[in-house]
C-alpha angles and dihedrals in degrees: 000000000000112000090233091062095069144033122241123213112247092227090062100045106021129253098273091051091046090053092047088048091052091052090051091052089050093050088053092050092246093141100162091050092045090050091050091049092049091046090059090048094053090047091053094042109020094181095058101114097186091058091053089049094052089046091054091051091050091049091050090055089051091053092245095133099162092052089044091053091055092048089052091053091046089054089053093048091046090055093071088073093054111110094216093053091045088055092048091049091052091050090050091050091052090046088240090145099169091056092045092048092050092050093047097046092049089050092052092050088060099037107019093178095056097131095191091054093046089053092050091049087051090053090052091050090050093052092059093045098255092134095159090058091045091050093051092049094048092048088053090050091053091046088059096038111020093179093055096121097184090057092049091050089051090050092052089052092049092049091049091051089053089054092248093131098161092055091048089052090053091054092045092051089056089052095046091050087063097035111023095170095057105125096193090055092048092047094053092044090054092051090048091050089054089058093054098043098259090135098149093053090044092053091048091051092049092048090052090048094049090050086060100036108028093161096054104113097191093054088052089050094050088048088053092053093055092047090053091050092054093048100255093131098164092051089046092054090046090054094050091047090050090052091049090056087059098039113016095174095054098118096197089064092056090048091049088059092046091048091063082078093200093066120094119206118233123229089258090053091053092047091051092050092047090050091047090058089059090060112125114246092005108178117254092240092053090049098052091044090054092049091053090048093048090048089059091045094054091039088059088052092049090242090138102169092052090044092052094049089056093045089049094049093046090051092045093053091045095047092055091067097047127091098211126147116187091204091064091058090049089050091052091053092047090050091047091053090049092048102046103060133158088256093055093046092050092047092051097046114132092015130106128062110317095213109134094194104103127084112190116205108189145156135090119349112255090029097118100270092134090054091051089048092049091050095047095042086059088069116097092235100048131074121201115215120164142264098314119205097204104100093054090041093055092043091052091050093049089052092058108123092025096073140300099268126091090245090064092087091066089071088061099045099080091057097049114119125220089255090053094048091050091049092051091050092049089046088058091050092049095046093051095047090091089064094055110092105155106053093236113152097234130048137187129236107195105183104138094204091065086090083086091062103042091121091050092048090051093052099047097033106028093167095050117110122237123202119188111208106210125186131175105288096232094044092046096045095045090048087056090048089057093050129083109207120205090221148336103042102088093153092065101079098074129053091218095046091050092050091052092047092051089050092050089051093051092047094053093045088051089054092053092044087061097038096045108027111202093003095110123051112211121208115196107212096217091050090051092052094046097047110012099168094054093045093046091050089051090052093049092047088053089051092047095241134128120252117260125193091223087074088067090052095050092139088072092060107110096199120136115265119194102186134093090261094059095116095039094056090054088070130070117269112287139164097237094121098042119112095354088139089072091074088060099040094119090064101040103081094113090055094046091048092052092046095052116176092352090091096054094042096050128155087023118068111245 
């Protein structure tokens, strides 16, 4: 009788021979016999992951999906006993990523369907910020083992970190269907809802979580963030204060209070923060958040030298953990100027997606863009959204295959056809649809860093409007120096880095002013504060819209605001933030040196 026509007990022929026999049965399409053979192997050696994986494959071919699902999970659980995976886990724990990567890649060469190894390699990719690679690996893991909840949870996190909140929510809903009481999944879903404007549902989720975990400081903090966003300032402060009662050395809580901008710390608050800094083995993140918060506290008291010392130390600590190279940003600007030429602009004329919906407000962070958005979103025809990640995400995707850095997409731009440009513009419109809640015909994308992509925006959305928010370079840069950003502004933790970044921004905008005359409308922050009605009328003329008095009463607009200026734009226009840099002039020479003649030329472009 042919060996492929029967199963053989492992005890009679040995485990290796039994596995070889099972593979032969599978190659012959004898799935029931193979499954029976592998079932005996897994009974004899329960921790043999490869036998469980092959059993799952056989069961899938037999249409026994539920049993296959269990076998896939059994394979994952068995993997924890594997010496190679244990070694890679120890390397990951020690943050020895090169060793872990070598072990895992060697492992996957031998067993390419090892789901546990795939997930570990995805974790490694996520740690170094290669979220696209992590996503691909996790999707492969779920293709092989759809019930692998840990991989799905990892995928949701990776999607969230790529600012694809809706997709993250979809994965989290699948997880919560199976495990509705999982607090980690609910917490991440609430945060994701906050990113797509689902504030009511997010608040409800946080309230449910806090009823179950009333002593969880970070949930209280996240709850406070959403309350702040929707304008419930007093409730937000109460949530942060409640969290501090639980964890008084959590620096991010103190910074969250400072980041309200309108709150002044009491002497007791300052004493508590100073005491927290003396805590033994205080985490670096807690330490720099506390320094930023204390800088704000002493700034409010006009103790400028002490305030600057705290700001400087907070920035120093934060900068040590960031891989940022100013020359790379300068190289991006140079490559953009080489890419977007008069010939390219002429060749692309009349192409792209014709939708007139988007209004891009861009420029430096802390340049007054939130104020502009609040003003314009008070108009009956314009919806305010938030800082949308979609333009950089599309650019990064289009650069795939040309390199890992954001600038890689510039290599692809000159070869883009009219059809391609139109498709990319439509992709942006489709991706941002989820942010549009009111049905107004125009909407705002307020991501400051989109200044890097003005040329790309022009090509794919030729009828979109672009507003450049410009603020005095010393005021703007020092305001960034005082600010701790959760993510995305790595240039802002050094005065010299910031000056070079501002200079790069000005240089690229000068290029597009010459290349596309009248295409970009510039709003000078100080002019807007000094004569708001005239500047608002100029903006609306540029947008082709009638003036509406509500735009002058923007502070009455109760829309959600996610940025650091959320409390400030809920007050009438004032000059509180103007010329604050002058109090710190003795310590700003690295910034002034990096800016060069931009300071004396402002508001003109040198």
